[in-house]
N, C-alpha and C positions, 0 to 999 in steps of 0.2 A: 730411239724407237718411236716415241710419241710423236715427235715432229714429222717423222717419215710417214706414219699412219695418217696424220692430219694433212699431209701433202698429196695423198692418194687422189688421183683424178676421179675415182669412183664416188667420192663424197663432195666434190667441188660444188655441185648444185645445191647441196644442203648448206654449205658454208656461205654461199652467195645470197641466199634469200633473206627475207626480213628477220628470220630467226637464226641467222648464222652465228651470232655470238652465243646464243643459248645452246645451239647444237655443239659448238666447239667446246664450251665449258663442260657440258654433260659428257661428251665423248672423251675429252681429255681426262676428266675425273674417272671415267670407267677404265680407260687404259692404264691409269696410274693406281687404280684401286688395289688394295691388298686385303680388303674385307672378304669374308666368306659368307654367303656366296658373293662372287665378284660383283662389284658395283653397288652393293647395298648401301654404301655411304654416299651414293650419287642420286638417290631417289628424288630428292628435292630439286636437283638440277634437271633431271629428266622430266619431272612434273612441270617445271617452268618452261622447258622446251615444248612439251606437249600443249600447254596452255597457249603459248605463242603461236604454234601451228594451227590451233583451232581458231584463234583470232585472225589468222591469215590463211584461212582454208583455201582461198582462191589460188594461192601459190603452192600449197602442199596437198594437192588433190591426188592421193595415192590410190583411190578407188577406181579410177578410170583405166579400163583395160585396152582402150583403143591404141595406146602407145606401147603396149606390151606385145612384142612380136611373137612370143610363144603362145599367148592366149589367142591372138589373131589367127595363127596357124591352126590351132586346135579347133576354133570355131569354123574355119573354112573347111576343114576335113570332116567334122562331125555334123551330121544333119541335126536339125532342131529336135526331132523326135526319132531317136534311134530305135529300131526294132530288130531284135536278134532272131535268127531262124530257130524253129522249134528243136532242131537237132543239136543246138549249141550245148556244150558241156557246162556252161555257166547258167545259174539260176538266180533269181532275185528273191529275197526274203521280205523285203519292204521296199518302199520307193526310194531308190538311191538318188543322188544329185543328178540333175539334168543329163541325159544321154550316157549315164554310166551304169555299169552293172556291178553286182556284188558276187564274188566267187564263193558259193556255198559248199564247195567240196571240202569234206572234213580233212583236216591236216593232222598228221601224226608226227610225233617227236621220237627219235630213236632213244631207246632205253640206255642209261649209262651203267646199268648193273652188269 
């Protein structure tokens, strides 16, 4: 099971970078961990991986949204300053994140009695 997980194409980029060996060690430890909560015995390995990624930040720049197709699609559809019509059932109680609104409609929970 561990080798199968390590051979997943979804993590191939992580294994190929400068911190590949650190990633494999931390991920393998997590997969094999029997500690509760799972992976608590792998903290040092994940810390080593994180330190390596910071040292090689040019390879592990996960903050860039330009390669994220979902984020790109959302930005294309949503204008920079979205304005809702006054008749909208949604209201805002404070400044939500850019272009998003907060549903202030009270929610009720059915009684179990």
